[in-house]
Structure formats: C-alpha cells, structure tokens
VOBA-275527 format. One record per residue (C-alpha): x, y, z; residue number from 0. Coordinates in steps of 0.1 Angstrom, whole numbers, padded with zeros to 4 digits, always signed. Each point is the difference from the previous one (the first is absolute). Layout:
<dokols>
DOKOL     x     y     z   k
DOKOL     X     Y     Z NUM
...
</dokols>
This chain:
<dokols>
DOKOL     x     y     z   k
DOKOL +0234 +0683 -0058   0
DOKOL -0038 +0004 +0007   1
DOKOL -0022 -0030 -0012   2
DOKOL -0019 +0021 -0024   3
DOKOL +0030 +0011 -0018   4
DOKOL +0002 -0023 -0031   5
DOKOL -0038 +0007 -0004   6
DOKOL +0006 +0040 +0000   7
DOKOL +0029 -0003 -0025   8
DOKOL -0025 -0020 -0023   9
DOKOL -0025 +0028 +0002  10
DOKOL +0028 +0026 -0006  11
DOKOL +0012 -0016 -0031  12
DOKOL -0031 -0003 -0018  13
DOKOL -0014 +0034 +0012  14
DOKOL +0008 +0034 -0014  15
DOKOL +0030 +0021 +0013  16
DOKOL -0024 +0023 +0021  17
DOKOL -0015 -0032 +0019  18
DOKOL +0037 -0016 +0002  19
DOKOL +0012 +0033 +0018  20
DOKOL -0030 +0000 +0024  21
DOKOL +0004 -0039 +0006  22
DOKOL +0035 +0003 +0008  23
DOKOL -0006 +0032 +0025  24
DOKOL -0030 -0016 +0016  25
DOKOL +0010 -0038 +0002  26
DOKOL +0035 +0002 +0004  27
DOKOL +0005 +0023 +0029  28
DOKOL +0006 -0018 +0030  29
DOKOL -0025 -0003 +0025  30
DOKOL +0025 +0010 +0024  31
DOKOL +0008 +0036 +0009  32
DOKOL +0033 +0013 -0003  33
DOKOL +0021 -0002 +0029  34
DOKOL +0013 +0031 -0005  35
DOKOL -0034 +0014 +0014  36
DOKOL +0006 -0018 +0034  37
DOKOL +0019 +0025 +0017  38
DOKOL +0019 -0022 +0026  39
DOKOL +0001 +0008 +0038  40
DOKOL +0017 -0021 +0027  41
DOKOL -0028 -0015 +0018  42
DOKOL +0005 -0031 +0022  43
DOKOL -0024 -0018 +0026  44
DOKOL +0021 +0019 +0025  45
DOKOL -0013 +0032 -0015  46
DOKOL -0035 -0009 +0009  47
DOKOL -0005 +0013 +0034  48
DOKOL -0017 -0026 +0024  49
DOKOL -0038 +0005 -0010  50
DOKOL -0017 -0001 +0032  51
DOKOL +0029 +0016 +0020  52
DOKOL +0007 +0030 -0024  53
DOKOL -0040 +0007 +0004  54
DOKOL +0001 -0002 +0038  55
DOKOL +0023 +0031 +0001  56
DOKOL -0023 +0023 -0016  57
DOKOL -0017 +0027 +0019  58
DOKOL -0037 -0009 +0010  59
DOKOL -0026 +0025 -0014  60
DOKOL -0027 -0017 +0023  61
DOKOL +0001 -0019 +0034  62
DOKOL -0033 -0020 +0000  63
DOKOL +0005 -0007 +0038  64
DOKOL +0003 +0034 +0009  65
DOKOL -0034 +0012 -0019  66
DOKOL -0021 +0018 +0024  67
DOKOL -0025 -0017 +0013  68
DOKOL +0020 -0032 +0000  69
DOKOL -0011 -0028 -0024  70
DOKOL -0016 -0029 +0013  71
DOKOL +0021 -0034 +0005  72
DOKOL -0016 -0035 -0001  73
DOKOL +0014 -0034 -0002  74
DOKOL -0014 -0026 -0022  75
DOKOL -0001 -0040 +0006  76
DOKOL +0033 -0011 +0010  77
DOKOL +0009 +0031 +0019  78
DOKOL -0012 -0007 +0039  79
DOKOL +0011 +0035 +0013  80
DOKOL +0016 +0034 -0011  81
DOKOL +0011 +0030 +0013  82
DOKOL +0011 +0034 -0014  83
DOKOL +0031 +0022 +0011  84
DOKOL +0013 +0032 -0015  85
DOKOL -0002 -0005 -0037  86
DOKOL +0002 -0040 +0006  87
DOKOL -0023 -0029 +0001  88
DOKOL +0007 -0034 +0016  89
DOKOL -0021 -0028 -0008  90
DOKOL +0002 -0034 +0019  91
DOKOL -0007 -0029 -0027  92
DOKOL -0010 -0035 +0005  93
DOKOL -0008 -0030 -0021  94
DOKOL -0009 -0030 +0022  95
DOKOL -0011 -0025 -0025  96
DOKOL +0027 -0009 -0025  97
DOKOL -0023 -0024 -0015  98
DOKOL -0020 +0031 -0013  99
DOKOL +0029 +0017 -0018 100
DOKOL -0006 -0020 -0031 101
DOKOL -0028 +0026 -0005 102
DOKOL +0016 +0031 -0017 103
DOKOL -0020 +0026 +0020 104
DOKOL +0005 -0019 +0033 105
DOKOL +0037 +0009 -0002 106
DOKOL -0008 +0035 +0002 107
DOKOL -0002 +0028 +0027 108
DOKOL -0008 +0035 -0006 109
DOKOL +0002 +0035 +0016 110
DOKOL -0028 +0023 -0010 111
DOKOL +0009 +0039 +0000 112
DOKOL -0032 +0020 -0004 113
DOKOL +0006 +0035 -0011 114
DOKOL -0021 +0028 +0014 115
DOKOL -0004 +0013 -0037 116
DOKOL +0009 -0013 -0035 117
DOKOL +0035 +0007 -0011 118
DOKOL +0013 +0007 -0035 119
DOKOL +0029 -0027 -0008 120
DOKOL +0002 +0006 -0037 121
DOKOL +0033 +0009 -0010 122
DOKOL +0017 -0010 +0034 123
DOKOL +0019 -0027 +0018 124
DOKOL -0015 -0016 +0034 125
DOKOL +0028 -0016 +0019 126
DOKOL +0006 -0011 +0035 127
DOKOL +0025 -0022 +0022 128
DOKOL -0012 -0034 +0016 129
DOKOL +0018 -0026 +0020 130
DOKOL -0010 -0036 +0009 131
DOKOL +0006 -0019 +0031 132
DOKOL -0008 -0036 +0012 133
DOKOL -0002 -0029 -0021 134
DOKOL -0018 +0016 -0027 135
DOKOL +0030 +0000 -0021 136
DOKOL -0003 -0026 -0024 137
DOKOL +0027 -0015 -0023 138
DOKOL +0006 -0032 -0018 139
DOKOL -0032 +0001 -0022 140
DOKOL -0016 +0034 -0006 141
DOKOL +0011 +0028 +0021 142
DOKOL -0023 +0022 +0022 143
DOKOL -0010 +0033 -0017 144
DOKOL -0015 +0035 +0007 145
DOKOL -0016 +0023 -0022 146
DOKOL -0022 +0031 -0001 147
DOKOL -0036 -0003 -0011 148
DOKOL -0021 +0033 -0008 149
DOKOL -0037 +0002 -0002 150
DOKOL -0017 +0030 -0016 151
DOKOL -0033 +0016 +0011 152
DOKOL -0020 -0025 -0020 153
DOKOL +0017 -0029 +0013 154
DOKOL +0022 -0009 -0029 155
DOKOL +0036 -0012 +0009 156
DOKOL +0035 +0004 -0010 157
DOKOL +0026 -0023 +0011 158
DOKOL +0037 +0010 +0003 159
DOKOL +0030 -0023 -0007 160
DOKOL +0006 -0029 +0023 161
DOKOL +0031 +0006 +0021 162
DOKOL +0022 -0029 +0012 163
DOKOL +0004 -0006 +0039 164
DOKOL +0038 -0005 +0001 165
DOKOL +0003 -0007 +0037 166
DOKOL -0011 +0006 +0036 167
DOKOL +0002 +0036 +0009 168
DOKOL +0016 +0013 -0033 169
DOKOL -0013 +0032 -0017 170
DOKOL -0025 -0006 -0028 171
DOKOL -0006 +0031 -0025 172
DOKOL -0035 -0001 -0011 173
DOKOL -0010 +0018 -0028 174
DOKOL -0026 +0007 -0027 175
DOKOL -0004 +0026 -0029 176
DOKOL -0040 +0001 -0004 177
DOKOL -0004 -0001 -0040 178
DOKOL -0022 -0011 -0026 179
DOKOL +0022 +0007 -0030 180
DOKOL +0027 -0025 +0007 181
DOKOL +0004 -0037 +0018 182
DOKOL +0006 +0000 +0038 183
DOKOL +0025 -0025 +0007 184
DOKOL -0014 -0031 +0016 185
DOKOL -0032 +0021 +0006 186
DOKOL -0031 +0009 -0018 187
DOKOL -0024 +0031 -0004 188
DOKOL -0037 -0003 -0009 189
DOKOL -0003 +0020 -0033 190
DOKOL -0028 +0022 +0017 191
DOKOL +0020 +0008 +0033 192
DOKOL -0001 +0037 +0007 193
DOKOL +0036 +0011 +0007 194
DOKOL -0013 +0034 +0012 195
DOKOL -0023 -0013 +0027 196
DOKOL +0017 -0028 +0024 197
DOKOL -0018 -0006 +0029 198
DOKOL +0016 -0030 +0018 199
DOKOL +0037 -0012 +0001 200
DOKOL +0007 -0036 +0010 201
DOKOL +0031 -0016 +0010 202
DOKOL -0005 -0037 -0010 203
DOKOL +0026 -0028 +0015 204
DOKOL -0002 -0033 -0019 205
DOKOL +0018 -0029 +0019 206
DOKOL +0020 -0022 -0024 207
DOKOL -0001 -0038 -0002 208
DOKOL +0027 -0025 +0008 209
DOKOL +0009 -0028 -0020 210
DOKOL -0021 -0031 +0012 211
DOKOL -0030 +0003 +0022 212
DOKOL +0017 -0018 +0028 213
DOKOL +0026 +0026 +0005 214
DOKOL -0029 +0026 -0001 215
DOKOL -0019 -0021 +0027 216
DOKOL +0034 +0001 +0022 217
DOKOL +0000 +0038 +0001 218
DOKOL -0036 +0007 +0006 219
DOKOL -0012 +0020 +0018 220
DOKOL +0014 +0029 -0019 221
DOKOL +0000 +0032 +0020 222
DOKOL +0019 +0034 +0000 223
DOKOL -0002 +0036 -0006 224
DOKOL +0001 +0024 -0029 225
DOKOL +0014 +0035 +0005 226
DOKOL -0011 +0027 -0026 227
DOKOL +0012 +0036 +0004 228
DOKOL +0017 +0029 -0023 229
DOKOL -0031 +0001 -0021 230
DOKOL +0003 +0028 -0022 231
DOKOL -0016 +0010 -0036 232
DOKOL +0025 +0018 -0025 233
DOKOL -0019 +0020 -0027 234
DOKOL +0033 +0012 -0020 235
DOKOL +0003 -0029 -0026 236
DOKOL +0026 +0021 -0019 237
DOKOL +0021 +0001 +0032 238
DOKOL -0004 -0039 +0000 239
DOKOL +0012 -0006 -0034 240
DOKOL +0031 +0019 +0009 241
DOKOL +0013 -0028 +0020 242
DOKOL +0001 -0023 -0030 243
DOKOL +0018 +0000 -0033 244
DOKOL -0024 +0011 -0029 245
DOKOL -0011 -0032 -0017 246
DOKOL +0008 -0001 -0037 247
DOKOL -0032 -0005 -0018 248
DOKOL +0011 +0001 -0035 249
DOKOL -0005 -0028 -0022 250
DOKOL +0028 -0021 -0014 251
DOKOL -0021 -0015 -0028 252
DOKOL -0025 +0018 -0026 253
DOKOL -0035 -0014 -0009 254
DOKOL +0003 -0008 -0036 255
DOKOL -0019 -0022 -0021 256
DOKOL +0014 -0036 +0005 257
DOKOL -0016 -0020 -0029 258
DOKOL +0011 -0033 +0015 259
DOKOL -0015 +0006 +0032 260
DOKOL -0033 +0009 -0016 261
DOKOL -0004 -0029 -0020 262
DOKOL +0010 -0022 +0033 263
DOKOL -0028 +0015 +0018 264
DOKOL -0025 -0006 -0027 265
DOKOL +0010 -0037 +0003 266
DOKOL +0001 -0001 +0037 267
DOKOL -0037 +0012 -0002 268
DOKOL -0012 -0026 -0019 269
DOKOL +0019 -0028 +0021 270
DOKOL -0023 -0016 +0028 271
DOKOL +0015 -0016 +0029 272
DOKOL -0016 -0021 +0028 273
DOKOL +0001 +0014 +0036 274
DOKOL +0031 -0007 +0015 275
DOKOL +0012 -0009 +0038 276
DOKOL +0034 +0008 +0009 277
DOKOL +0022 +0007 +0030 278
DOKOL +0027 +0024 +0009 279
DOKOL +0032 -0016 +0004 280
DOKOL +0017 +0034 +0004 281
DOKOL +0036 -0010 +0012 282
DOKOL +0022 -0023 +0017 283
DOKOL +0023 +0030 +0010 284
DOKOL -0018 +0032 -0002 285
DOKOL +0020 +0024 -0025 286
DOKOL +0028 -0026 -0010 287
DOKOL -0014 -0029 -0017 288
DOKOL +0013 +0017 -0034 289
DOKOL +0034 +0011 +0004 290
DOKOL +0030 +0001 +0026 291
DOKOL -0003 -0001 +0036 292
DOKOL -0005 +0035 +0012 293
DOKOL +0014 -0005 +0033 294
DOKOL +0030 -0020 -0002 295
DOKOL +0023 -0025 -0018 296
DOKOL -0009 -0031 +0018 297
DOKOL -0018 -0012 -0020 298
DOKOL +0007 +0024 -0031 299
DOKOL -0036 -0008 -0012 300
DOKOL -0028 -0021 +0012 301
DOKOL -0028 +0008 -0031 302
DOKOL -0023 -0023 -0017 303
DOKOL +0030 -0015 -0022 304
DOKOL +0013 -0015 +0033 305
DOKOL -0034 -0017 +0006 306
DOKOL -0013 -0007 -0029 307
DOKOL -0010 -0035 +0009 308
DOKOL -0017 +0012 +0032 309
DOKOL -0021 +0025 -0023 310
DOKOL -0010 -0026 -0025 311
DOKOL -0012 -0023 +0028 312
DOKOL -0021 +0028 +0016 313
DOKOL -0013 +0011 -0031 314
DOKOL -0012 -0037 -0007 315
DOKOL -0013 +0000 +0036 316
DOKOL -0021 +0031 -0009 317
DOKOL -0014 -0016 -0033 318
DOKOL -0011 -0031 +0019 319
DOKOL -0021 +0025 +0020 320
DOKOL -0018 +0015 -0031 321
DOKOL +0023 +0028 -0001 322
DOKOL +0010 +0014 -0036 323
DOKOL +0015 +0034 +0004 324
DOKOL +0028 +0012 +0026 325
DOKOL +0006 +0037 +0007 326
DOKOL +0038 +0006 +0011 327
DOKOL +0020 +0029 +0008 328
DOKOL +0031 +0010 -0019 329
DOKOL +0021 +0030 +0009 330
DOKOL -0022 +0010 +0032 331
DOKOL +0016 +0032 +0013 332
DOKOL +0030 -0005 -0025 333
DOKOL +0024 -0008 +0029 334
DOKOL +0015 -0022 -0025 335
DOKOL -0001 -0011 -0037 336
DOKOL +0017 +0031 -0014 337
DOKOL +0036 +0015 +0002 338
DOKOL +0012 +0036 -0005 339
DOKOL +0022 +0005 -0030 340
DOKOL +0017 +0031 -0015 341
DOKOL -0030 +0004 -0024 342
DOKOL -0024 -0005 +0031 343
DOKOL -0015 -0032 +0003 344
DOKOL -0001 -0035 -0012 345
DOKOL -0013 -0034 +0005 346
DOKOL +0016 -0017 +0032 347
DOKOL +0020 -0036 +0002 348
DOKOL -0023 -0030 +0001 349
DOKOL -0032 +0019 -0009 350
DOKOL -0006 -0016 -0034 351
DOKOL +0010 -0038 +0016 352
DOKOL -0027 +0005 +0026 353
DOKOL -0025 +0013 -0026 354
DOKOL +0009 -0031 -0020 355
DOKOL -0004 -0024 +0027 356
DOKOL -0038 +0013 +0010 357
DOKOL -0010 +0000 -0037 358
DOKOL +0014 -0036 -0007 359
DOKOL -0017 -0012 +0033 360
DOKOL -0034 +0015 -0014 361
DOKOL +0006 -0017 -0034 362
DOKOL +0005 -0032 +0017 363
DOKOL -0029 +0001 +0021 364
DOKOL -0026 +0020 -0025 365
DOKOL -0002 +0027 +0023 366
DOKOL -0009 +0035 -0009 367
DOKOL +0020 +0033 +0016 368
DOKOL -0007 +0032 +0012 369
DOKOL +0033 +0017 +0006 370
DOKOL +0000 +0030 +0022 371
DOKOL +0027 +0023 -0013 372
DOKOL +0001 +0022 +0033 373
DOKOL -0017 +0004 +0036 374
DOKOL -0009 +0036 +0013 375
DOKOL +0032 -0007 +0022 376
DOKOL +0020 +0017 -0026 377
DOKOL -0013 +0035 +0012 378
DOKOL +0008 -0008 +0036 379
DOKOL +0025 +0026 +0015 380
DOKOL +0007 -0023 +0029 381
DOKOL +0001 -0036 +0009 382
DOKOL -0034 -0018 -0001 383
DOKOL -0013 -0035 +0011 384
DOKOL +0024 -0017 -0024 385
DOKOL +0031 +0019 +0019 386
DOKOL +0012 +0024 -0028 387
DOKOL -0007 +0034 -0015 388
DOKOL -0011 +0004 -0035 389
DOKOL +0014 +0020 -0030 390
DOKOL -0021 +0029 -0003 391
DOKOL +0025 +0019 -0022 392
DOKOL -0008 -0027 -0028 393
DOKOL -0036 +0010 -0001 394
DOKOL -0001 +0038 +0010 395
DOKOL +0035 +0012 -0015 396
DOKOL +0014 +0007 -0032 397
DOKOL +0019 -0031 +0006 398
DOKOL -0033 -0019 -0010 399
DOKOL +0011 +0006 -0038 400
DOKOL +0032 -0020 +0004 401
DOKOL -0015 -0027 +0021 402
DOKOL -0031 -0008 -0021 403
DOKOL +0019 +0003 -0035 404
DOKOL +0033 -0017 +0009 405
DOKOL -0012 -0026 +0027 406
DOKOL -0037 -0005 -0003 407
DOKOL -0002 +0000 -0035 408
DOKOL +0026 -0026 -0007 409
DOKOL -0015 -0022 +0026 410
DOKOL -0033 +0002 -0017 411
DOKOL +0013 -0010 -0034 412
DOKOL +0020 -0031 +0016 413
DOKOL -0034 -0007 +0019 414
DOKOL -0020 -0001 -0033 415
DOKOL +0026 -0021 -0019 416
DOKOL +0000 -0025 +0031 417
DOKOL -0038 -0003 +0001 418
DOKOL +0001 -0005 -0038 419
DOKOL +0025 -0028 +0006 420
DOKOL -0021 -0019 +0029 421
DOKOL -0035 -0001 -0020 422
DOKOL -0011 +0036 +0013 423
DOKOL -0011 -0009 +0036 424
DOKOL +0000 +0038 +0010 425
DOKOL -0039 +0011 -0001 426
DOKOL +0005 +0035 +0014 427
DOKOL +0030 +0022 +0011 428
DOKOL -0008 +0018 +0031 429
DOKOL +0016 +0036 +0001 430
DOKOL -0002 +0003 +0037 431
DOKOL -0016 -0015 +0032 432
DOKOL -0024 +0025 +0017 433
DOKOL +0015 +0034 -0014 434
DOKOL -0029 +0016 +0021 435
DOKOL +0018 -0009 +0030 436
DOKOL +0036 +0016 -0005 437
DOKOL +0005 +0023 +0031 438
DOKOL +0013 +0029 -0019 439
DOKOL -0035 +0008 -0015 440
DOKOL -0005 +0016 +0032 441
DOKOL +0018 +0030 -0014 442
DOKOL -0016 +0022 -0026 443
DOKOL +0013 -0007 -0034 444
DOKOL +0014 -0038 +0002 445
DOKOL -0034 -0014 -0011 446
DOKOL +0003 +0018 -0032 447
DOKOL +0037 -0009 -0004 448
DOKOL -0008 -0038 +0008 449
DOKOL -0028 -0001 -0027 450
DOKOL +0025 +0014 -0026 451
DOKOL +0023 -0028 +0009 452
DOKOL -0023 -0027 -0002 453
DOKOL -0013 +0013 -0033 454
DOKOL +0033 +0002 -0014 455
DOKOL +0007 -0036 +0013 456
DOKOL -0032 -0010 -0017 457
DOKOL +0011 +0016 -0036 458
DOKOL +0035 -0017 +0003 459
DOKOL -0014 -0037 +0007 460
DOKOL -0026 +0006 -0031 461
DOKOL +0028 +0015 -0023 462
DOKOL +0026 -0026 +0009 463
DOKOL -0020 -0031 +0007 464
DOKOL -0034 -0018 -0008 465
DOKOL -0009 -0005 +0036 466
DOKOL -0033 +0012 +0015 467
DOKOL +0001 +0025 +0028 468
DOKOL -0020 +0000 +0033 469
DOKOL +0006 +0021 +0031 470
DOKOL -0006 -0014 +0034 471
DOKOL -0023 +0028 +0014 472
DOKOL -0005 -0002 +0037 473
DOKOL -0040 +0001 +0000 474
DOKOL -0030 -0006 -0021 475
DOKOL -0014 +0031 +0010 476
DOKOL +0032 +0019 -0012 477
DOKOL +0013 -0020 -0028 478
DOKOL -0012 +0025 -0029 479
DOKOL -0004 +0030 +0022 480
DOKOL +0040 +0005 +0002 481
DOKOL +0014 -0018 -0032 482
DOKOL -0025 +0009 -0028 483
DOKOL +0013 +0011 -0033 484
DOKOL +0030 -0026 +0001 485
DOKOL +0005 -0027 -0027 486
DOKOL -0013 -0028 +0022 487
DOKOL -0009 -0034 -0016 488
DOKOL -0014 -0014 +0032 489
DOKOL -0014 +0018 +0030 490
DOKOL +0009 -0016 +0034 491
DOKOL -0012 +0008 +0034 492
DOKOL +0010 -0016 +0038 493
DOKOL -0027 -0012 +0024 494
DOKOL +0006 -0005 +0037 495
DOKOL -0029 -0005 +0023 496
DOKOL +0006 +0034 +0020 497
DOKOL -0009 +0017 -0035 498
DOKOL -0035 -0008 +0003 499
DOKOL -0003 +0025 +0028 500
DOKOL +0029 +0023 -0008 501
DOKOL +0000 +0003 -0038 502
DOKOL -0036 -0004 -0015 503
DOKOL -0011 -0011 -0025 504
DOKOL +0014 -0037 -0002 505
DOKOL +0001 -0020 -0032 506
DOKOL -0022 -0024 +0014 507
DOKOL -0030 +0022 +0002 508
DOKOL +0006 +0016 -0036 509
DOKOL -0005 -0020 -0034 510
DOKOL +0028 +0006 -0023 511
DOKOL -0023 +0008 -0027 512
DOKOL -0011 +0032 +0018 513
DOKOL +0035 +0014 -0001 514
DOKOL -0001 +0007 -0038 515
DOKOL +0036 -0015 -0003 516
DOKOL +0007 -0023 -0031 517
DOKOL +0032 -0011 +0012 518
DOKOL +0006 -0029 +0024 519
DOKOL -0004 +0008 +0039 520
DOKOL +0013 -0024 +0025 521
DOKOL +0011 -0001 +0037 522
DOKOL +0036 +0001 +0004 523
DOKOL +0001 -0007 +0037 524
DOKOL -0029 -0017 +0019 525
DOKOL +0000 -0005 +0037 526
DOKOL +0000 -0038 +0008 527
DOKOL -0025 +0002 +0025 528
DOKOL -0033 -0001 -0014 529
DOKOL +0013 -0012 -0035 530
DOKOL -0022 -0027 -0003 531
DOKOL -0028 +0025 -0002 532
DOKOL +0016 +0027 -0020 533
DOKOL +0014 -0020 -0025 534
DOKOL -0034 -0013 -0012 535
DOKOL -0016 +0033 +0006 536
DOKOL +0027 +0021 -0021 537
DOKOL -0006 -0025 -0029 538
DOKOL -0037 +0004 +0004 539
DOKOL +0005 +0037 -0003 540
DOKOL +0019 -0002 -0034 541
DOKOL +0036 +0004 +0009 542
DOKOL +0028 -0016 -0018 543
DOKOL +0020 -0018 +0027 544
DOKOL +0016 +0002 +0035 545
DOKOL +0031 -0006 +0018 546
DOKOL -0001 -0009 +0036 547
DOKOL +0027 +0016 +0023 548
DOKOL +0022 -0019 +0006 549
DOKOL +0022 -0033 -0002 550
DOKOL +0032 +0003 +0019 551
DOKOL +0002 +0037 +0006 552
DOKOL +0004 -0006 +0038 553
DOKOL -0023 +0031 +0006 554
DOKOL -0028 -0018 +0019 555
DOKOL -0023 -0002 -0029 556
DOKOL +0007 -0035 -0010 557
DOKOL -0023 -0018 -0026 558
DOKOL -0014 -0034 +0010 559
DOKOL +0005 -0020 -0032 560
DOKOL -0024 -0027 +0008 561
DOKOL -0027 +0022 +0009 562
DOKOL +0010 +0021 -0035 563
DOKOL +0001 -0033 -0018 564
DOKOL -0037 -0007 +0014 565
DOKOL -0008 +0035 -0012 566
DOKOL +0009 -0004 -0034 567
DOKOL -0016 -0034 -0004 568
DOKOL -0033 +0016 +0012 569
DOKOL +0002 +0026 -0027 570
DOKOL +0005 -0026 -0026 571
DOKOL -0030 -0021 +0011 572
DOKOL -0024 +0034 +0002 573
DOKOL -0004 -0002 -0038 574
DOKOL -0010 -0037 +0000 575
DOKOL -0025 +0008 +0031 576
DOKOL -0017 +0025 -0021 577
DOKOL -0002 -0022 -0032 578
DOKOL -0015 -0025 +0019 579
DOKOL -0028 +0020 +0013 580
DOKOL -0009 +0013 -0033 581
</dokols>
C-alpha cells in the first residue's frame, strides 16, 4: 500500500460520505496505469536495425560534393595535405608532438568544406563514410573519434555525434540529424543555430589517448590519412523513421498528488548542506558489479559482495583524501541484474547481496552514495565500448511496463529498506547517466519516449521510496534544456575540459544564483585535469558539490588522490583566510 494510506483512511472516516467516495477515487487509485492499456508487441534488441547502417542505405537527396560550383576544401591544424577525388577527400594528418596531446584542442584535425551557397538542413540527415589509416587509431585509453561540425551563416555551431574509430581501414559511418528540438547524442547545438542556412561542413578527427604518457610518447609522431566519401543529405525524415520500430512514448505511471513526497520536498528545502567533494567510483566490472556474471559461469559471480573488503578499504582511502560522496553505476546497460520470468521480469540473483555490500561499506566508512540506476548504453542497439549491446526494448517498447513494475519497482523497495538499515547513506538516486547521449535519439520520436520513461522512473522512486532523485545530464548547457518538467530533487551536470569550447556556457562562468533554481545543483562528473582550479571555482559560484571522474574506472581519466586531498584541504582553509583578513 502507498505510504499515505493510513492518513487518507483517517480523513475518510471523519468526512462526509461524498468526501469519502471522492477520497477513495482520488487517492486509492494506483499511480500505475493498467497493463491492459499497454498493447504488447514483440520488440527485442535484434529488431532495432543497426542505427548508422540503416541510415546509410537511404537514397540521397543531395550530394554536397556534386554541387556546382564545387565547394571549397581546406585543411585545418593537424592536416598537412589533402586532395579530392570524385566525391571523396583524402587528408594527410600528422600530430608530431605527443606532449601537446594533453591539450584537448591539440588532438584535433579538421577538414573544412565551404559550400558555394547555404543549404537547408532542417528536417534532414547528413551522412558520409570515413576510413582512417596509419597509427591514428588509438586504443587502450580513449578511442579516436570522428564527427561532423556544422556552421551556419552567422558562424554558430552544431556538433554531431562522436563516432568511434574501431580499426585501421574500417568503414566508419558518420551521421548527424541537425535539430534544436531534441538532444544530439554526444553532440551539441547552439540554441540560435540556423538550420536552414548551413554554410560550412567540417569533418573533425580527434585522436584518442593511450593509458600512460610513456606509451603515447613511444608511438609519436602520430601520422596517417583520413578518407571521406559518400556524403549525402537525406531530407525525408518520415522515410528514415520507417527503418526503426515506432518507440512507445506512453506513460506507465500517472502524475497524481503524492502527499508524502510533497512533505518530504518541504523538509528538504529547509535542509542546508555544505559543499561536498566526491569521486566517481563507477565500477569494478562495468555492468556486472550487481548480479550474475553475464558472460560465463566461471566465476558465476564477481560483484561487490565478493569484494566487500576491497571496497571498504577503498572507501576508507577516499575518505582520507577528503572525499565524502561516491557516485557508482548499478545496472548500466542491463546486461545482467534482471531475469526473464513467465510474468515478464524479476530481480536477478545476487543483486541484493551486492547492493547490501556497498551500503554496508558506506556505513562503515561514513560515505555518502549516489547510485546510478542505468547508463545510456541501455538504449544501444549494438556493442559499445564495454562490449555488449543494450536492451532498448526495456525503454522503448511496451515491455517497459513489466520491466518497471515487476523488476525495477521491487528493487527500489528493497534498496530503500537497505538504505534505512544502514543509516541512510544514499544521498541521491541517479536515474540514468547521460541520457542525452543515447544513440537512438538520432531517430525522431525517441527523445520523447525516453523522457516519458525517465518521468515514469522518477514517479516510481517517489511513490515507493523516500530517496531524492537526480539525473546525470551530459552538460551544464543542456541540463535543463532537455529534462525540464520532471520531478528532479537535485539538478546535475557533467563538465570536461573540451566543453568549454564545444558546449558553452560552463558552470564555472555562471553563478548558481542566476539560474533561478531552489534545488541543489552539483557537478556529477568533473574532468580531473584542472580540478584544483575548477573545484574551488564551482564552490565560489554557489554550486552544491562536485564529483571527480574517476577512481579505478580504467578509462584514462584517473583522479590523483594526493592532489585531490590538497584541493579539499585548501577549500577548508579558505574560510579561515577570509576571517583572518577581516
């Protein structure tokens, strides 16, 4: 029964008959919609055609390279020579100084295509094929990537999705759907960008980073070539949508008055918390720290319950560095943690044991937690950087009803009970990491369906638990642009160095008091490069906390705990210095 049931029964008993009937109808109706309204359809990951491959088979309606007169081709820094063929460009790329690759901008090489006249890319998709040769294909840290950049006649920019370079000479499908009405996965659009007057198309290559400076130096200089061809513009978005299942954007829940949640919100607004410093300790094994080994039965399990001592030691090590909050991923792309049942879905084996282990470790070390329920990879239709496809059917098909009500909802109830048992270490429950980056958002209609799913998840959390909700939005520029109207108890944005150029404005330049937000606002992922400057700056601007990326993620963004400790100590000394100056 809902938490307010006893209270409502008391009202009904002392009220008039009419009020009792109204109360029963208004309050006792479940916030969940009836399952009969969710018409089942058989949608599995295999039904979602490979995103970029499907789009590449569409007929082109415009060939930018074939325009008369021909567009002008130029090469930016990093491009030492280029030549054009029939509908193709080959650019020679060279990065001679590995030491400079620590600068994000120095890792870029661009090919500029200046069009003879502006073209209209509203309601269109721009696509091309690319291939990379030489030792420009980086693995072991962050992969090398390619993307489209568009410039309108006023010089405003729109950045397309980052596409990973998977190997030497392999076909790389480039794509962007220029839009201002939905997120561009791993991309960004200036809100004032003129979709109808695009003057310049840029293909941008970003060399990745190997783990360790020594390895990078050993491979220098980096040189090779970039081939771009088969560039087309498709204007028929309805045709594009036919290549994909229609996403189910219907709500699983209904927005009813939740008296318990409203009372909790009033209490939370009166709470005053100090600025916190934390880290992302996202995983030990991406996607299976909670539940059964998804790959094989040897070992059968390797989640946090099997490594609780290690986890407790690491939490203690983080506390010694001044860390008070840890953000970690739970189900990631749903590769494990849930099982299929005759009714639909259920919590998988070992999930609760692994969950209890991390809460117990937090209780022992006085660590606050921010569990991230899902990663945007749940919407992937093919393998990602962590080697597995996601489960888009759990988000975009009627199967979401059974998934949310029979698996996620019971897990949240258990999580809330465990949170109570161990002294309530959970500060916020993060619904999803960077939903803005889900690849399927390239397809019209999927953004609306994803937002409906996240709204449902927030309602379930607030109905079934007493935990606060946050959402790991990709950037400060977009954290309210795409996720407004949801019941978010603490707003969150992520900040990496390249965002200062690619996704303005950034939080270090904008005081929180100018946002008109009463709820807490914190940085959920901070680039460790420059943290000694950016952490104090975020505090100075009035934000409520920061979590550095990352501790033991193994992705090349490792936090130096000694430097972090010094930064935290300096934060504590700052009020003393100001008091002494007075």
